[in-house]
C-alpha positions as CSV (number, residue, x, y, z in Angstrom):
1,M,-32.5,21.2,15.7
2,N,-30.0,22.5,18.3
3,S,-30.0,19.1,20.0
4,L,-29.3,17.4,16.7
5,K,-26.4,19.7,16.0
6,E,-25.0,19.0,19.5
7,F,-25.4,15.3,18.9
8,N,-23.6,15.5,15.5
9,R,-20.9,17.5,17.2
10,F,-20.5,14.8,19.9
11,T,-20.3,11.9,17.4
12,A,-17.6,13.9,15.4
13,Q,-15.6,14.2,18.6
14,L,-15.5,10.5,19.3
15,S,-12.0,9.4,18.3
16,N,-10.7,5.9,18.1
17,T,-8.6,4.6,21.0
18,E,-6.8,1.5,21.9
19,K,-9.3,-1.3,22.0
20,M,-10.8,-1.6,25.5
21,P,-11.1,-5.0,27.1
22,V,-14.5,-6.5,27.9
23,L,-15.3,-7.8,31.4
24,F,-17.8,-10.2,32.9
25,I,-17.8,-9.8,36.7
26,G,-19.5,-12.2,39.2
27,H,-20.7,-9.6,41.7
28,G,-22.1,-11.8,44.4
29,S,-23.4,-10.3,47.6
30,P,-24.0,-6.6,47.8
31,M,-21.7,-6.6,50.8
32,N,-18.8,-6.9,48.4
33,G,-19.5,-3.3,47.6
34,I,-18.2,-2.2,51.0
35,E,-15.9,-5.0,52.1
36,T,-12.3,-5.3,51.4
37,N,-11.9,-9.0,50.5
38,P,-10.2,-11.0,47.7
39,F,-13.1,-10.3,45.3
40,S,-13.1,-6.5,45.8
41,Q,-9.3,-6.3,45.8
42,T,-9.2,-8.0,42.4
43,W,-11.8,-5.5,41.0
44,N,-9.6,-2.7,42.3
45,Q,-6.6,-4.2,40.6
46,L,-8.5,-4.5,37.4
47,G,-9.2,-0.8,37.5
48,N,-5.5,-0.1,37.8
49,D,-4.4,-2.6,35.2
50,I,-6.7,-1.8,32.2
51,P,-6.5,1.5,30.3
52,K,-8.6,4.2,31.9
53,P,-11.9,4.3,30.1
54,S,-13.8,7.3,28.8
55,A,-17.0,5.7,30.2
56,V,-18.3,2.4,31.6
57,L,-21.3,0.7,30.1
58,V,-22.8,-1.9,32.5
59,I,-25.2,-4.7,31.7
60,S,-26.4,-5.6,35.2
61,A,-28.6,-8.6,36.2
62,H,-30.6,-6.2,38.4
63,W,-32.0,-4.1,35.5
64,Y,-34.4,-6.5,33.9
65,T,-37.1,-4.7,31.9
66,P,-39.7,-5.0,29.2
67,G,-37.8,-3.6,26.2
68,T,-34.2,-2.3,26.1
69,R,-33.3,0.9,27.9
70,I,-30.2,2.9,28.6
71,T,-29.6,5.4,31.4
72,A,-29.4,8.9,30.0
73,M,-29.3,11.3,32.9
74,L,-26.4,13.6,33.9
75,N,-26.3,12.4,37.5
76,P,-27.6,8.8,37.9
77,P,-28.7,8.0,41.5
78,T,-27.3,5.2,43.6
79,I,-30.0,2.5,43.9
80,H,-30.1,0.3,47.0
81,D,-32.0,-2.5,45.4
82,F,-31.8,-5.0,48.3
83,Y,-33.0,-5.5,51.9
84,G,-31.9,-7.1,55.1
85,F,-28.4,-5.7,55.0
86,P,-26.5,-3.4,57.4
87,P,-27.3,0.4,57.4
88,E,-23.8,1.2,56.2
89,L,-24.5,-0.5,52.9
90,F,-27.7,1.6,52.4
91,A,-25.6,4.7,53.2
92,V,-23.3,4.1,50.2
93,Q,-23.5,6.7,47.5
94,Y,-21.5,6.4,44.2
95,P,-21.8,9.8,42.5
96,A,-20.4,8.9,39.1
97,P,-21.7,11.1,36.3
98,G,-23.8,9.9,33.5
99,D,-23.3,10.7,29.8
100,P,-26.6,11.5,28.0
101,E,-24.8,12.1,24.7
102,L,-23.1,8.7,24.8
103,A,-26.4,7.2,25.8
104,Q,-28.1,8.7,22.7
105,Y,-25.2,7.7,20.5
106,T,-25.3,4.1,21.8
107,A,-29.1,3.9,21.4
108,Q,-29.0,5.2,17.8
109,N,-26.3,2.6,16.8
110,I,-28.4,-0.3,18.0
111,L,-30.5,-1.3,15.1
112,S,-31.9,-4.7,16.1
113,T,-34.3,-3.1,18.6
114,T,-35.6,0.2,19.9
115,V,-33.6,1.5,22.8
116,S,-35.4,3.9,25.1
117,L,-33.5,6.7,26.9
118,D,-34.2,6.2,30.6
119,H,-34.2,9.0,33.2
120,D,-35.6,7.1,36.1
121,W,-33.2,4.2,37.0
122,G,-29.6,5.0,37.9
123,L,-26.9,2.7,39.1
124,D,-28.0,-0.5,40.8
125,H,-25.8,-2.6,43.1
126,G,-24.8,-4.8,40.2
127,A,-23.0,-1.8,38.9
128,W,-21.9,0.3,41.8
129,S,-20.8,-2.5,44.1
130,V,-18.2,-3.4,41.6
131,I,-17.3,-0.1,40.0
132,R,-16.7,1.8,43.3
133,H,-13.8,-0.6,43.8
134,M,-12.5,-0.2,40.3
135,Y,-12.9,3.6,40.1
136,P,-13.2,4.8,43.7
137,E,-13.0,8.5,42.7
138,A,-16.3,8.2,40.9
139,N,-15.0,10.5,38.1
140,I,-15.7,8.2,35.1
141,P,-19.2,8.3,33.5
142,V,-21.2,5.2,34.1
143,L,-24.2,4.1,32.0
144,Q,-26.4,1.0,32.3
145,L,-28.1,-0.9,29.5
146,S,-31.1,-3.0,30.6
147,I,-31.9,-6.6,29.8
148,D,-35.1,-7.2,27.9
149,Y,-36.8,-10.1,29.7
150,N,-39.1,-10.7,26.7
151,K,-36.2,-11.7,24.5
152,P,-34.3,-15.1,24.2
153,A,-30.7,-15.5,25.0
154,S,-29.7,-15.4,21.3
155,F,-31.1,-11.9,21.1
156,H,-28.9,-10.6,23.9
157,Y,-25.8,-12.3,22.5
158,E,-26.4,-10.7,19.0
159,L,-27.3,-7.3,20.4
160,A,-23.9,-7.2,22.2
161,K,-22.2,-7.3,18.8
162,E,-23.8,-3.9,18.0
163,L,-21.9,-2.5,21.0
164,A,-18.5,-3.6,19.6
165,H,-17.6,-0.2,18.1
166,L,-17.7,1.3,21.6
167,R,-14.5,-0.7,22.5
168,T,-12.6,1.5,20.1
169,K,-14.1,4.7,21.6
170,G,-12.7,4.2,25.1
171,V,-15.8,2.6,26.6
172,L,-15.4,-0.3,29.0
173,I,-18.3,-2.7,28.6
174,L,-19.0,-4.8,31.7
175,G,-21.5,-7.6,32.3
176,S,-22.3,-8.0,35.9
177,G,-24.1,-11.1,37.2
178,N,-23.0,-14.6,38.2
179,M,-22.4,-17.7,36.1
180,V,-23.9,-19.9,38.7
181,H,-26.6,-18.3,40.7
182,N,-29.2,-20.2,42.7
183,L,-30.1,-18.3,45.9
184,G,-32.8,-20.9,46.7
185,M,-30.1,-23.5,47.4
186,L,-27.7,-21.2,49.3
187,S,-25.7,-22.9,52.0
188,W,-24.6,-20.8,54.9
189,N,-22.1,-23.5,55.9
190,M,-20.2,-22.7,52.7
191,I,-20.8,-19.0,52.6
192,N,-17.0,-18.2,52.8
193,G,-16.1,-20.7,50.1
194,G,-17.2,-24.0,48.6
195,G,-19.7,-25.2,46.1
196,Y,-22.0,-28.1,45.5
197,D,-20.8,-30.7,43.0
198,W,-23.2,-29.5,40.3
199,A,-22.1,-25.8,40.8
200,V,-18.4,-26.7,40.5
201,E,-19.1,-29.0,37.5
202,M,-21.1,-26.2,35.7
203,N,-18.5,-23.5,36.4
204,E,-15.8,-25.7,34.9
205,K,-18.0,-26.4,31.9
206,F,-18.6,-22.7,31.4
207,K,-14.9,-22.0,31.4
208,D,-14.1,-24.8,29.0
209,L,-16.7,-23.5,26.5
210,I,-15.5,-19.9,26.9
211,L,-11.8,-20.9,26.3
212,T,-12.7,-22.9,23.2
213,K,-14.9,-20.1,22.0
214,N,-17.8,-22.5,21.7
215,H,-20.6,-20.1,22.4
216,K,-23.6,-22.1,21.0
217,P,-24.1,-24.3,24.1
218,L,-23.8,-21.2,26.2
219,I,-26.5,-19.5,24.3
220,Q,-28.7,-22.6,24.4
221,Y,-28.1,-23.0,28.1
222,E,-31.4,-24.7,28.7
223,S,-29.8,-27.8,27.1
224,L,-27.0,-28.0,29.6
225,G,-28.6,-30.7,31.7
226,T,-29.4,-31.0,35.3
227,A,-26.3,-29.0,36.5
228,G,-27.2,-26.3,34.0
229,R,-30.8,-26.1,35.3
230,L,-29.6,-25.9,38.9
231,S,-27.0,-23.3,38.0
232,I,-29.4,-21.1,36.0
233,P,-32.9,-21.4,37.6
234,T,-33.6,-17.9,36.2
235,P,-31.7,-16.2,33.5
236,E,-31.1,-12.6,34.7
237,H,-27.7,-13.3,36.4
238,Y,-26.5,-15.4,33.5
239,L,-27.4,-13.2,30.6
240,P,-24.8,-10.5,31.3
241,L,-22.2,-13.2,30.5
242,L,-23.7,-13.5,27.0
243,Y,-23.4,-9.8,26.4
244,S,-19.7,-10.0,27.3
245,L,-19.1,-13.1,25.1
246,G,-21.0,-11.5,22.2
247,L,-18.3,-8.9,22.2
248,Q,-15.5,-11.4,22.0
249,E,-13.2,-11.2,19.0
250,N,-10.9,-13.9,17.6
251,Q,-7.7,-12.2,18.7
252,D,-9.0,-11.5,22.3
253,E,-7.0,-13.2,25.0
254,I,-9.2,-14.9,27.6
255,S,-8.5,-15.0,31.3
256,F,-10.5,-15.7,34.5
257,F,-10.4,-14.1,37.9
258,N,-12.1,-14.6,41.3
259,D,-12.7,-18.2,40.1
260,M,-14.3,-19.5,43.3
261,A,-17.6,-20.9,44.4
262,V,-19.3,-19.5,47.6
263,G,-22.4,-20.4,49.5
264,G,-22.6,-23.7,47.7
265,S,-24.7,-22.4,44.8
266,L,-22.9,-19.3,43.6
267,T,-19.7,-18.8,41.6
268,M,-17.8,-15.5,41.6
269,T,-15.9,-16.3,38.4
270,G,-15.1,-13.3,36.2
271,V,-13.9,-13.2,32.6
272,K,-11.6,-10.7,30.9
273,L,-11.4,-10.5,27.1
274,S,-8.5,-8.3,25.9
């Protein structure tokens, strides 16, 4: 009963704020988390340009689960979910707090599925490699919402709409993945810039569909032809984009950043809706 009273007190304290933007960020290599480069510099500038959020909710390609979960601990650990990288990357800690009450509030306001409160995950590199550049002081609560791998793309797009009210509660919602992501065809000759013809073609197609707010082909991405199949061999890095687009409103302005192909088969393109 006391916990219910505390939760009711928390929801009563949530006040409306200026509507927050929504971001999709192409996070690329984990090394972007510790490097100062054009990608990380843009993320840092985004953190300075947008209103300071009360919390950040991340949908990361790297939390791919049966069912939908949300991190609900006070102190989410920094997860080093990669291998073969320099020791200094494994040494990174991003000690942003969590927000269990916001996690519970968010879970209870998603009606299309059951959302489990998770106390075991933390912040994977799809979250911290970006956010540590945006908010280096680690003083803003960060939560992650997982991607249910048993559900179709349309489910994720529609679930995102149930998060829309958080935009007016000061919460920055951020999808983290890559529009084009095919590590099996990575070219080290183009690691610093450049893309295969199909990757560049698909990246431009994605942007055109986003600008015209034509989301149906993006949801039905399996029908995007050969370039689409090469760009999205598996869906986990693509689905965070659908969460961001599911939150798009008619009056939102659309802009792109870090619009660049790297390694032949990856694009770093990000989207801002505001």
